[in-house]
Backbone as CSV, one residue per row, in Angstrom:
resi,resn,N_x,N_y,N_z,CA_x,CA_y,CA_z,C_x,C_y,C_z
1,MET,5.151,0.552,17.284,5.749,-0.342,16.333,5.311,-1.756,16.698
2,LEU,4.915,-2.534,15.707,4.501,-3.904,15.938,5.221,-4.794,14.951
3,GLY,5.803,-5.843,15.444,6.470,-6.798,14.576,6.017,-8.197,14.919
4,ARG,6.031,-9.062,13.924,5.653,-10.452,14.155,6.919,-11.292,14.151
5,ALA,7.086,-12.080,15.171,8.235,-12.974,15.259,7.730,-14.400,15.156
6,GLY,8.451,-15.199,14.449,8.062,-16.598,14.298,8.430,-17.095,12.917
7,ARG,8.315,-18.393,12.724,8.618,-19.014,11.438,7.360,-19.723,10.962
8,PRO,6.576,-19.091,10.095,5.277,-19.653,9.707,5.370,-21.055,9.107
9,GLN,6.468,-21.345,8.438,6.574,-22.673,7.839,6.835,-23.762,8.878
10,TYR,7.298,-23.397,10.078,7.617,-24.373,11.114,6.752,-24.242,12.369
11,ASP,6.402,-23.019,12.721,5.699,-22.773,13.973,4.193,-22.721,13.765
12,THR,3.452,-23.138,14.756,1.996,-23.091,14.683,1.439,-21.794,15.253
13,PHE,2.305,-20.939,15.759,1.867,-19.663,16.310,2.965,-18.623,16.072
14,GLY,2.612,-17.395,16.224,3.573,-16.299,16.137,3.335,-15.355,17.291
15,GLU,4.308,-14.552,17.584,4.185,-13.594,18.671,4.302,-12.189,18.109
16,GLY,3.455,-11.318,18.576,3.523,-9.909,18.211,4.055,-9.125,19.388
17,VAL,4.958,-8.217,19.131,5.554,-7.400,20.177,5.214,-5.946,19.871
18,ILE,4.581,-5.290,20.826,4.246,-3.875,20.674,5.248,-3.069,21.476
19,ILE,5.893,-2.136,20.801,6.838,-1.239,21.466,6.238,0.163,21.382
20,THR,5.986,0.753,22.531,5.331,2.057,22.536,5.714,2.827,23.792
21,ASN,5.327,4.093,23.824,5.504,4.916,25.025,4.465,4.513,26.065
22,HIS,4.784,4.738,27.316,3.846,4.420,28.391,2.553,5.206,28.237
23,SER,2.636,6.415,27.713,1.444,7.249,27.556,0.452,6.652,26.553
24,GLU,0.904,5.789,25.641,0.019,5.184,24.643,-0.365,3.746,24.988
25,LEU,0.062,3.256,26.114,-0.175,1.873,26.497,-1.662,1.540,26.561
26,GLN,-2.459,2.398,27.182,-3.895,2.127,27.304,-4.571,2.027,25.940
27,TYR,-4.125,2.850,25.007,-4.687,2.808,23.653,-4.469,1.434,23.024
28,TYR,-3.254,0.924,23.099,-2.950,-0.373,22.485,-3.611,-1.521,23.232
29,LEU,-3.725,-1.409,24.525,-4.446,-2.437,25.281,-5.918,-2.469,24.881
30,SER,-6.516,-1.302,24.656,-7.913,-1.271,24.229,-8.057,-1.861,22.826
31,LEU,-7.079,-1.653,21.952,-7.131,-2.268,20.628,-7.105,-3.790,20.724
32,LEU,-6.282,-4.299,21.619,-6.195,-5.746,21.787,-7.482,-6.319,22.361
33,ASN,-8.071,-5.624,23.307,-9.265,-6.134,23.972,-10.533,-5.966,23.143
34,GLN,-10.634,-4.875,22.380,-11.845,-4.605,21.620,-11.765,-5.115,20.185
35,GLN,-10.590,-5.484,19.736,-10.352,-6.058,18.415,-10.933,-5.210,17.285
36,PHE,-10.518,-3.964,17.219,-10.877,-3.122,16.094,-10.172,-3.625,14.845
37,PRO,-10.811,-3.517,13.698,-10.129,-3.952,12.478,-8.956,-3.029,12.158
38,ILE,-7.913,-3.606,11.637,-6.748,-2.829,11.213,-6.922,-2.533,9.738
39,GLU,-6.943,-1.276,9.385,-7.124,-0.882,7.990,-5.812,-0.374,7.416
40,SER,-5.687,-0.514,6.134,-4.470,-0.118,5.441,-4.339,1.397,5.380
41,GLN,-3.131,1.881,5.602,-2.807,3.302,5.452,-1.933,3.517,4.213
42,PHE,-1.864,2.489,3.384,-0.967,2.470,2.244,-1.255,3.584,1.232
43,VAL,-2.515,3.909,1.016,-2.873,4.922,0.020,-2.231,6.262,0.351
44,SER,-2.112,6.581,1.632,-1.527,7.867,2.011,-0.042,7.954,1.659
45,ARG,0.606,6.843,1.446,2.029,6.801,1.080,2.262,6.115,-0.262
46,LEU,1.201,5.973,-1.030,1.303,5.234,-2.283,2.284,5.866,-3.260
47,ALA,2.256,7.173,-3.413,3.145,7.825,-4.383,4.609,7.527,-4.074
48,ASP,4.992,7.593,-2.815,6.385,7.337,-2.445,6.758,5.867,-2.636
49,ASN,5.828,4.960,-2.344,6.088,3.536,-2.560,6.143,3.209,-4.047
50,LEU,5.279,3.836,-4.830,5.321,3.648,-6.282,6.642,4.152,-6.837
51,ASN,7.109,5.285,-6.346,8.396,5.818,-6.783,9.522,4.827,-6.510
52,ALA,9.502,4.205,-5.345,10.527,3.215,-5.010,10.485,2.039,-5.982
53,GLU,9.306,1.582,-6.341,9.175,0.464,-7.281,9.647,0.862,-8.681
54,ILE,9.393,2.102,-9.072,9.849,2.588,-10.375,11.369,2.655,-10.403
55,VAL,11.964,3.184,-9.345,13.425,3.279,-9.256,14.065,1.894,-9.292
56,LEU,13.458,0.929,-8.614,13.977,-0.438,-8.611,13.834,-1.121,-9.968
57,GLY,12.936,-0.607,-10.796,12.700,-1.207,-12.104,11.650,-2.296,-12.100
58,SER,11.000,-2.520,-10.969,9.982,-3.564,-10.901,8.634,-3.096,-11.443
59,VAL,8.440,-1.792,-11.562,7.235,-1.221,-12.172,7.690,-0.231,-13.234
60,ARG,7.288,-0.487,-14.485,7.722,0.370,-15.594,6.597,1.151,-16.237
61,ASN,5.348,0.757,-15.942,4.218,1.447,-16.558,2.980,1.307,-15.689
62,ARG,1.917,1.970,-16.125,0.671,2.001,-15.349,0.080,0.596,-15.169
63,ASP,0.104,-0.232,-16.211,-0.465,-1.573,-16.114,0.285,-2.432,-15.096
64,GLU,1.608,-2.340,-15.104,2.403,-3.084,-14.120,2.143,-2.560,-12.715
65,ALA,1.932,-1.269,-12.599,1.642,-0.676,-11.288,0.283,-1.138,-10.762
66,VAL,-0.698,-1.247,-11.646,-2.021,-1.737,-11.252,-1.904,-3.181,-10.764
67,GLN,-1.127,-3.978,-11.467,-0.913,-5.369,-11.048,-0.181,-5.418,-9.705
68,TRP,0.863,-4.593,-9.544,1.621,-4.528,-8.286,0.708,-4.153,-7.122
69,LEU,-0.175,-3.184,-7.343,-1.087,-2.745,-6.284,-2.007,-3.890,-5.847
70,GLY,-2.288,-4.808,-6.754,-3.128,-5.952,-6.429,-2.495,-6.937,-5.468
71,TYR,-1.193,-6.820,-5.242,-0.502,-7.715,-4.311,-0.288,-7.094,-2.939
72,THR,-0.803,-5.917,-2.712,-0.534,-5.207,-1.468,-1.611,-5.461,-0.421
73,TYR,-1.312,-5.083,0.803,-2.239,-5.205,1.927,-3.489,-4.351,1.698
74,LEU,-3.340,-3.278,0.951,-4.487,-2.428,0.637,-5.553,-3.226,-0.100
75,TYR,-5.115,-4.101,-0.971,-6.048,-4.798,-1.847,-6.574,-6.101,-1.239
76,PHE,-5.687,-6.970,-0.805,-6.100,-8.276,-0.308,-5.942,-8.399,1.190
77,ILE,-6.790,-9.209,1.762,-6.628,-9.672,3.131,-6.596,-11.192,3.045
78,PHE,-5.633,-11.773,3.680,-5.529,-13.223,3.711,-5.812,-13.704,5.124
79,TYR,-6.615,-14.710,5.246,-6.852,-15.357,6.528,-6.261,-16.760,6.457
80,PHE,-5.543,-17.122,7.466,-5.031,-18.478,7.571,-5.761,-19.128,8.740
81,ILE,-6.571,-20.078,8.435,-7.387,-20.728,9.447,-6.937,-22.184,9.539
82,CYS,-6.660,-22.644,10.723,-6.217,-24.026,10.912,-7.346,-24.857,11.513
83,TYR,-7.699,-25.932,10.844,-8.658,-26.906,11.341,-7.990,-28.279,11.341
84,TRP,-7.809,-28.860,12.484,-7.282,-30.203,12.632,-6.059,-30.443,11.744
85,GLY,-5.133,-29.483,11.772,-3.896,-29.628,11.024,-3.956,-29.154,9.582
86,LEU,-5.137,-28.816,9.069,-5.258,-28.300,7.705,-5.290,-26.783,7.744
87,THR,-4.574,-26.153,6.843,-4.579,-24.699,6.764,-5.430,-24.279,5.575
88,ILE,-6.420,-23.493,5.837,-7.293,-22.978,4.787,-6.958,-21.506,4.601
89,VAL,-6.688,-21.129,3.375,-6.361,-19.739,3.082,-7.581,-19.110,2.427
90,SER,-8.024,-18.027,3.001,-9.161,-17.297,2.463,-8.700,-15.886,2.144
91,ARG,-9.148,-15.333,1.044,-8.766,-13.967,0.719,-9.988,-13.207,0.219
92,TYR,-9.955,-11.918,0.413,-10.992,-11.070,-0.162,-10.420,-9.692,-0.415
93,VAL,-11.132,-8.943,-1.190,-10.682,-7.614,-1.563,-11.048,-6.643,-0.450
94,ARG,-10.024,-6.132,0.225,-10.200,-5.233,1.357,-11.014,-3.994,0.966
95,MET,-10.736,-3.453,-0.195,-11.401,-2.213,-0.595,-12.896,-2.425,-0.833
96,LEU,-13.317,-3.652,-1.141,-14.747,-3.924,-1.294,-15.425,-4.163,0.047
97,ARG,-14.655,-4.588,1.029,-15.224,-4.827,2.357,-15.605,-3.510,3.025
98,SER,-14.783,-2.473,2.809,-15.048,-1.149,3.382,-15.015,-0.110,2.264
99,PRO,-15.997,-0.129,1.373,-15.939,0.740,0.193,-15.898,2.232,0.511
100,ALA,-16.619,2.677,1.505,-16.631,4.106,1.837,-15.256,4.562,2.327
101,LEU,-14.598,3.710,3.086,-13.291,4.040,3.627,-12.251,4.222,2.529
102,TYR,-12.365,3.445,1.460,-11.372,3.470,0.381,-11.869,4.181,-0.871
103,GLY,-13.002,4.861,-0.785,-13.492,5.651,-1.903,-13.975,4.827,-3.087
104,VAL,-14.517,3.656,-2.808,-15.052,2.806,-3.872,-16.544,3.094,-3.971
105,GLY,-16.901,3.907,-4.962,-18.291,4.305,-5.122,-19.002,3.487,-6.176
106,ALA,-20.146,3.985,-6.603,-20.976,3.293,-7.587,-20.280,3.161,-8.938
107,ASP,-19.314,4.022,-9.219,-18.587,3.950,-10.492,-17.883,2.613,-10.675
108,TYR,-17.553,1.945,-9.584,-16.791,0.702,-9.635,-17.651,-0.506,-9.275
109,GLN,-18.952,-0.361,-9.335,-19.882,-1.377,-8.872,-19.740,-2.704,-9.623
110,ASN,-19.484,-2.675,-10.908,-19.418,-3.901,-11.704,-17.999,-4.426,-11.872
111,ASP,-17.065,-3.906,-11.117,-15.658,-4.283,-11.249,-15.214,-5.004,-9.979
112,ASP,-15.425,-6.331,-9.939,-15.140,-7.111,-8.728,-13.673,-7.093,-8.333
113,SER,-12.775,-6.993,-9.302,-11.349,-6.972,-8.968,-10.812,-5.545,-8.883
114,LEU,-11.676,-4.567,-9.068,-11.344,-3.145,-8.934,-10.153,-2.720,-9.797
115,VAL,-10.068,-3.239,-10.991,-8.970,-2.874,-11.895,-9.016,-1.379,-12.200
116,GLN,-10.193,-0.852,-12.499,-10.290,0.572,-12.828,-9.995,1.446,-11.615
117,LYS,-10.458,1.051,-10.436,-10.168,1.815,-9.218,-8.667,1.837,-8.964
118,ARG,-8.003,0.680,-9.120,-6.557,0.631,-8.936,-5.858,1.495,-9.978
119,ALA,-6.355,1.480,-11.223,-5.763,2.316,-12.277,-5.910,3.796,-11.931
120,ASP,-7.052,4.178,-11.394,-7.275,5.568,-11.002,-6.337,5.990,-9.868
121,ILE,-6.159,5.098,-8.892,-5.263,5.390,-7.767,-3.825,5.539,-8.265
122,ILE,-3.397,4.633,-9.138,-2.043,4.684,-9.684,-1.853,5.948,-10.507
123,HIS,-2.840,6.297,-11.320,-2.744,7.525,-12.131,-2.540,8.746,-11.237
124,SER,-3.316,8.839,-10.172,-3.184,9.976,-9.250,-1.798,10.026,-8.617
125,ALA,-1.279,8.876,-8.223,0.060,8.820,-7.623,1.126,9.204,-8.648
126,ALA,0.982,8.745,-9.878,1.955,9.067,-10.924,1.947,10.558,-11.237
127,VAL,0.780,11.173,-11.234,0.687,12.622,-11.468,1.418,13.377,-10.354
128,LEU,1.269,12.941,-9.108,1.985,13.565,-7.990,3.499,13.431,-8.158
129,LEU,3.944,12.243,-8.562,5.385,12.028,-8.758,5.913,12.871,-9.910
130,GLU,5.120,13.021,-10.950,5.531,13.861,-12.070,5.599,15.333,-11.652
131,LYS,4.624,15.772,-10.872,4.607,17.147,-10.379,5.842,17.450,-9.526
132,SER,6.303,16.457,-8.797,7.489,16.645,-7.963,8.786,16.358,-8.713
133,GLN,8.664,16.087,-10.012,9.796,15.865,-10.919,10.614,14.617,-10.565
134,LEU,9.970,13.639,-9.939,10.654,12.393,-9.631,10.543,11.381,-10.773
135,ILE,9.478,11.493,-11.580,9.329,10.638,-12.755,8.784,11.456,-13.914
136,LYS,8.868,10.871,-15.098,8.140,11.373,-16.265,7.051,10.351,-16.532
137,TYR,5.840,10.853,-16.751,4.673,9.986,-16.902,4.022,10.272,-18.237
138,GLU,4.087,9.311,-19.149,3.430,9.436,-20.447,2.012,8.907,-20.306
139,ARG,1.063,9.801,-20.263,-0.317,9.408,-20.001,-0.897,8.515,-21.091
140,SER,-0.528,8.765,-22.349,-1.108,7.977,-23.442,-0.680,6.511,-23.394
141,SER,0.585,6.262,-23.101,1.085,4.881,-23.055,1.100,4.316,-21.638
142,GLY,1.065,5.193,-20.644,1.146,4.769,-19.253,2.566,4.500,-18.793
143,ARG,3.540,4.860,-19.603,4.942,4.552,-19.302,5.507,5.515,-18.248
144,PHE,6.288,4.949,-17.301,6.981,5.730,-16.280,8.466,5.748,-16.618
145,THR,9.076,6.907,-16.467,10.519,7.025,-16.643,11.092,7.714,-15.419
146,ASN,12.083,7.083,-14.824,12.766,7.644,-13.665,13.594,8.852,-14.119
147,THR,13.538,9.941,-13.383,14.297,11.140,-13.760,15.727,11.124,-13.235
148,GLU,16.088,10.035,-12.550,17.454,9.850,-12.038,17.841,10.869,-10.962
149,LEU,16.864,11.501,-10.344,17.176,12.386,-9.219,17.667,11.544,-8.049
150,VAL,18.642,12.046,-7.349,19.178,11.345,-6.188,18.066,11.090,-5.171
151,ALA,17.125,12.003,-5.081,16.029,11.865,-4.132,15.245,10.577,-4.358
152,SER,15.145,10.151,-5.598,14.411,8.927,-5.903,15.055,7.709,-5.260
153,TYR,16.355,7.723,-5.166,17.087,6.573,-4.646,17.174,6.555,-3.121
154,TYR,16.949,7.694,-2.488,17.084,7.781,-1.029,15.754,8.034,-0.334
155,TYR,14.667,7.726,-1.017,13.331,7.773,-0.442,12.950,9.138,0.134
156,VAL,13.394,10.188,-0.514,12.911,11.516,-0.155,11.466,11.582,-0.657
157,THR,10.557,12.033,0.164,9.139,12.013,-0.195,8.841,12.986,-1.327
158,HIS,7.782,12.706,-2.046,7.383,13.593,-3.138,6.991,14.963,-2.600
159,ASN,6.405,15.023,-1.396,6.063,16.325,-0.807,7.314,17.157,-0.534
160,SER,8.361,16.522,-0.042,9.617,17.241,0.192,10.196,17.760,-1.112
161,MET,10.073,16.972,-2.170,10.596,17.401,-3.472,9.803,18.557,-4.043
162,ILE,8.489,18.592,-3.805,7.675,19.719,-4.273,8.140,21.005,-3.574
163,VAL,8.340,20.937,-2.274,8.821,22.098,-1.521,10.200,22.506,-2.028
164,TYR,11.066,21.552,-2.215,12.424,21.822,-2.690,12.388,22.495,-4.063
165,ASN,11.579,21.980,-4.974,11.493,22.559,-6.319,10.894,23.966,-6.294
166,GLN,9.976,24.227,-5.382,9.369,25.564,-5.273,10.388,26.584,-4.768
167,ARG,11.296,26.155,-3.936,12.257,27.083,-3.309,13.494,27.321,-4.165
168,LEU,13.662,26.542,-5.225,14.834,26.733,-6.094,14.803,28.037,-6.848
């Protein structure tokens, strides 16, 4: 577990605290010393996070979900660089930096903001949520409807719901 402590609006630095088992200590020390890039694991949990946004009402359809995905760590990387008291913010599209890692192939070559790739990812997640009966997904309009299952409100994963529905 890693958390950042500090107040960015007041402090010029922040502290990261790593809490781990002793058996994993060498692994984390090597990460600090070798500075491997940290990549997003968000796609592996996208369906469950999308479900949470649908339940909250902040995402109501595919277009809103594509826009929401554009604000996540998966999509953007922000660098804050300080030069003589000035803060320069730089951003770039993470998925374009490592296209093979995120499945960005030649199909998305002319799409600098990856709108279609994000739409494809959202569509796949919505289909999974529909299969697990957590939402209703109207493909023609892109509209999401919460099925009001208690599981949606308590962050039960879509995989758990698929197993549960199969065993009923």
